N, C-alpha and C positions, 0 to 999 in steps of 0.2 A: 504494500500500500504506500502511496506517495504522500509525503507530508508537505503541507503548505503553511504560509504565514497565518492563515485564518484558522488552521487546525493544528495547534502545536503538538509536539510529540508527547505522548502520555508518560507519566512517571512510572517506573516499574512497580508493579504490585497495586497500582491504583487505576488500572484500565477499566473500560466500561463493563466488560464481561467478567471481571475478576471477583466482584462481591456484590451482594444486593445493596440497596440504597442505605446510606449511613443513618444511624440513629440520630434524629434531630435533637433529642433531649440530652445526649451525651456530648458535651463540648468541654474538654479539659482546660482549655486556656481562657474560657469566658469568665471564670471566677476571678482570675488575676486582673483582667481588663476592667471588670466591674469594680473591684477594689481600688484600682488606680483612679478610676473616674470619680468615685466617692471621695477619695483623699484629695484630689485636685479641687473638687467642688467645695469641700470643707475648708481647705487652705485659702481659696479665693474669698469665701465669705469672711473668714477670720481676718485676712489682710485688709479687706475693704472696711470692716468694722474698726480695726485699729487706725486706719488712715482717717476715717471720718471722725472718730472720737479724739484723736491726737491733734489734728491740725485744722481741719476745716469746719467740723460740725459743732457738736455740743460744747466742747471745751472753749472754743472761741466765743460762742454765744454767752457762756457763763462769765468769762473774763470781761467781755464787753459790758454786760449788765452790772457787774461789780464795779468796774472802772467808771462807768457813767454815774453811778450813785455816789461814788467818792468825789468825783468832779463837781457834782451838784452841791455837795456839802462844802467844798472849798470855795465855791463861788458865793455861797451865802455868808461865809465868814469874812471875806474881803470887802472893803468899802469900794463903792464905784469910783472910777477914775475919770478925770476931766479929759476930753479929747484934745489931742495936740494938733497944732496946725500942720498941714501936709507940706512936704518939701516941694520946691518948684519942679514942674514936670520936665522941663528941658534943662540940661546942664549947660552952664555958661562956659565958653571956652576960656582957658587960661591965657594970659598975655604971652607966655613962652610956649606956644603950641609947637610940637615937633611934626614935621611933614613926613609923609610916607608915600611910596608908590604902590604898596600892596603886592610886592613881588619878593621872592626868595632867590638870591643870587650867590654864585661862587665864582672864584677866579677862572677865567677862560684859559684855554691852552696858550694863546698868544696874548693879545691885548684885549681888554674889556672885561665885563662881568657877564657870566653866563646865567641866564634865567632858568632856574630849575623848578620854580613853582610860581603860579599866579593866583592870587586870592580873588575869589568871585563873591560878591561884587567888590570892586576896588578900582583905584585910579589906573593901574596898569592894565587891567582887563578892559576898562572903558577905552583906553587909548589904542588897544589892539595888540598888546604884548602877548606872546604865547611862549610855552616852554620850549627851550632850545634857542631862543633869540640871544644875541650877544649885544649888550648895551655898550656903545662906544663913546657917546658924547651926551651930556645933559646941559642944555643951554650953551654957554660958551666954554664950559669946563670939559676937558678930556677925561675919560674914564679908563684907567689902566688895570684896575683890579676891583674886586668887590668892596674893599675898604674905601677906595676912591668914590664908589657909588654911594656908600653910606654917608661919607663926609659931604658930598655935593648935595644930596637930597636933604640932609639935616640943615644945610644953610638955606634951602629953598623956602619960599613963603607959601604956606598952605592956601589953596584957592587961586593961586596965580599961575597962569599957563606957562609951560616951558617946552622947548624944542628938544626932542630926544632922537638921537641917531642910532639906528638899530641895524645889525647884520643878521638876517634870518638864517635858519639852518640850511635853507636851500642855496645860500650864497648871495642873495640879493640884498641891497641896502635900501633903507627907507627912513624917512624922517617923520616922526609921529609927534602930535601935540598931546601933552599929558598935563593934567591938573592935579598936583600933589594933594593928598588928603591929610586929615588930622588923625593922629594916633589917639584912640579912645580907650 
């Protein structure tokens, strides 16, 4: 007889004609499975009960009720306070405000300061600076390193436009107009 994928080869001793139908009441492994299922169910119920009682459920509710009653007692004991005037909503800028471009820069390979990060929103982002640009000149001052950029921007007046010469990562040069912001 030829065997196919649809009709697998029978295990020796368990062929169709070897024995009459097996006894449905006799299953030696069913008792172990039943015991495992009951253990798993009981463990799940126990774990759920512990989680509910320890963190989320009745314990938290009890602590909240006790805490609220204690808070009510303390409020009754303290005299009422007079309301204080609210501070001004807008901060006033100090006369010695420091300017910033909103960029992070390191020394470039040759001349200039390499931009490694641009803060969004910020003056550098508004001007069109992107990561990888090399800043060469700020106003009339040449930038040879990141320290030069810090020094030149610190001398700039916040809110006053300045010309910024940039070499892009692609190799092209561009002059951008930037308005330094205030450090808050």
